[in-house]
N, C-alpha and C positions, 0 to 999 in steps of 0.2 A: 092283942094288938090282930086288926083285922088283915088278910089275903086274900088274895085272889087268884088261881089256875092264868096263865098267861100263856099261851101256845106249849101244852106241857109243862109248864114250870111255876111249881108255885111262890108267889111273889108277896111279900109281906109288906106293910104300910103305916103311914098315920097319916091323920086326917083330923085337921082342927073344922070348929063347929061353923055350919053357915054364918054370913055375912053379908052386905051389901050386898044384892042379886047383880048390882050395872059395873061393880068393879070384876075385875077376872080375881079365878082362883090361883095363887102363888103352889105351883109344882117345881119342887128342891129335884136334881139329878147330881147324885154325886159322881165322884171320880175313882179311879181305877185303886183298884183295894181299900178300899172304905167302906160307908155305909150311911144310910140315911140320917144315923145318929147325933154327926157331927152339924147337921141344921137347925138342932134343938135351940142353940140361944139365939139363930135368927130369928126361926119361927115365934119363939116368947117374945121379941118383941113388935113383930108384924101382924101377931094371928088377933089381936083386939079390932084392926079395922079387915083384915083379910083374910078368906080359907084359904090355910096351907093346908098342902100334902107334900109327904117326903116319901120315897117308898128307897126298897133294896132294887139293884137291879140284878138280873138274872144272874145267880153263882158267889154271889155278893153279900156278907150283913146276913142277915136271915134268910134271903130269897133262894132257892132251890133252883139246883142248874139239873133238870132232867135229861137219862141218857137218852128218854124220847124225844124230847123238844126239837122242835125244829128247826128251831133258830140256828144259825151260825153263832161268831162273834164280831163281827161289824159293826161301827157304831149305826149303819143304816139298819142292822138288823134289831140293832137295842133301842134304836126309833121307833119300829113297827110293833115292838113288844111295849113301848109308851101308846102309845097310839093306841094299839087295842085298850091296853089301863084306862087310857081319858073316856072311850067311850064306855067301857064296861061299868066306870064308876060315876058316868051321864056328867061329865066334866065339858059344858060345851065350850067356854071361854075362860083360857087357861094362861097367863105369866109362866113361860119354865124360866127356872133358873138353871144353868148347870155346871159345876165345878169341874175345870180341867177336863177330861176328858167327858166327864158327863155336857160339857159346853157343845162337843160335837154332835153328843147324841138329842141332844135337844135343837141345833139348828139342823140336821137331817131330820128330826120330826115336824118342826115346824115348816119343813119343805115338803113332807108327806102331806100333811093334811093338816093346810091352811087357815080352812073353818074353824080349827080348834082351839087355835095360837094365837091370841090377841097381841104378845110379843115376846123378845128372847131377853136374857140377860144371862151372861158368858161370864164367870166370876175364871180370874188364874186359867182362862185357854185361849189359844191362838195358835197358827199355824201357819202352813200353806207355803213354808219355803223346805224342801227337801236335802238337804246334805248327807249323800251317801256315808259317808264316814261315819259323822256322829251318829247316825240314825242306827249302826250297825253295833257300836260301842252300847248304844241306850237298849238296844232289845238282848245284846248277851247278857248288860246286865240284870235286864226283866228276868230270863229265865233262870239267870241264875239265884236270882232274888227265889225265885216260885220252886226251883230246887229247894233252895233251902227251907222255905216254912213249913212251922210243923209246931203245933202246941205245947211241943215241951221247952220253945225257948223263951216261952212267958216264967218261966224260971230263972232266967238269968237275970242279975241285976244292969240296971242302967243302961240294960239292951233300948226299952223305951224311951230312953233319951236319946240315946243316939239318931234313932228313926225320926224326931223331931227335929233334931239339930242342925238334920241333913237337909230341909227344906225351909224352915219356919226363920224369921226375922225375931218374934216373939216371941219369950217364955212360957210355954204354957203349964196348968196345972197336971199333977200326976195324973188324974184318972182318965183327960183327954190324949195323954203319950202312953198308958196303958191300952185305951180303947185302940189307938192306933196300934199297937200289937198284937194284940186280938183279932182285928178285921184282917190282917195282914195273914196273921198264921189260920185262920180260920175259910179264908176264901176258897170256893172252889179250884185246884190249879187247873181245870180243863178252862176254865172259866177270863181265870186270870192271866193265863200266858196267852188263850186266844185272842181276846179282846187287846193284849199288849200289841202282839204281830200283826190281826190285824186292821187295828189303827194306826199303825205306822209303816204300812206300805207306801212305796210310792204311789201308787193312783190316789189311795185315801187322800192322801196328804195335799195331790193337787186336786184334789176333787171338791175340799171343802172350800175356799176360795169361789166356785163357783156357784157351791150351795147358798153363801152369804151372798153373794150377788145376785140370786134368786127371788130372796127374801123380799116382799111386799110389804113386812111386819117389820115396827120397831125391832132395832138387833142394839143391844148394847156391849160394850168390854170392857170390865173392871180389872185390871191387872195389880199386883202387887210391885211398888216401886224396886223389890231388892228382892225378886222371887227368881231362885238361882234355878228352877224346873223350867218354868214358861215364861222367858223374859220379854221385858218389856215389849222389846223392838219383835220379838213376834204376835204379840197381843196386837199389835201398831197395825202390822202389817196386813193381818187377817182382819182388821176391822176397817180396813180402808178400800175394802171391795162394797163395802155396804151401803146404798144411798145417803144415808146420811152424814157419810165421812165427807169433808172437806175439808178447808187447808185449816180450819181450825177441830178439828178433829170431834165433831161435833158427840158421837158416841163411841170415844174413850175418855177413861177416867184411871187416873193412876193413884193406886193408894199407897200413902203411904207409910214408909215405915212399915211396909209388911212384904212376906212371902209369899207362901205358894198354900195357905190356909185360909186366907183372907176370911173366912166365913166364921172363926176365932180367932184370928189375930186381932183382927177390926172389925167386930160387930156392928157393933155400935156407926160407923162410918159407910159400913156397905147400907146396912138398912135404912137409916138418916138417906141415902141417893136412892137407892130401891124405891121408896114410899115417893121421892119427890120424881124420879121415870114416870114410873108407873099412873100416878097423879096427873101429870101433865099429859100423857097419850088418851087417858081418859077422855078429860078433858074438852081435849083436842077433839074427840071420835063425837063427844054429845053435842059442841055448838055446833050451830045451824050453818049449813053451806052457803 
């Protein structure tokens, strides 16, 4: 698999064959304690028409988090990584698809380099509402999880099942459950804890709606109807700050019978909606004014 140095850290990625140059490259950004692997089924459905690219965030999956890296672990710092990544790969026309924390990273990227980003789709991503007690508990749980992470956990029977049961609505094949456990136990602890804490500060939570409101590109939000981690009310709240949102919620789509891993739980549904969204905006931009 190819890799590239970005701000002192080696990033691993996958990219499919080039397609129609009039279409944007779909660039997939994974969430917290995950990796690029989970985009595989979705890319398999979309790569016949679109060039697709998925990469591991710094400190996750097979990407490194170098001690000499100049970046921090805020969503903006990860967005700066992504902006460099797109430039180095020569991707001039990208449509970002970000899952959970990856959604925030995608939004920040569209904000800092709008000339390269044609649009954004946020999957199981929302926010903008800061409730101190809930975030305090969430950060405490995250700290505990990071302290627990160790490769020996992979030996415990049924632990992979427990990981999936906590956030998904649909049953997952065992190899996906094992992948989730592997990504959890191999993530760089500094990156895992840093990205959790930096993305859940009051300032960051209140900043995200401002970013969405500034974006001129189309931005869509797909949320699981039964997502216990990013509940539909939070997805709707963040979507409401974009210009496409009105009383009909044009940029908001609720995924039926779906928890927090929509790309695996409802792959066909997500693929079809993503095709429709990107195609409609490509046609609109090509139409004579």
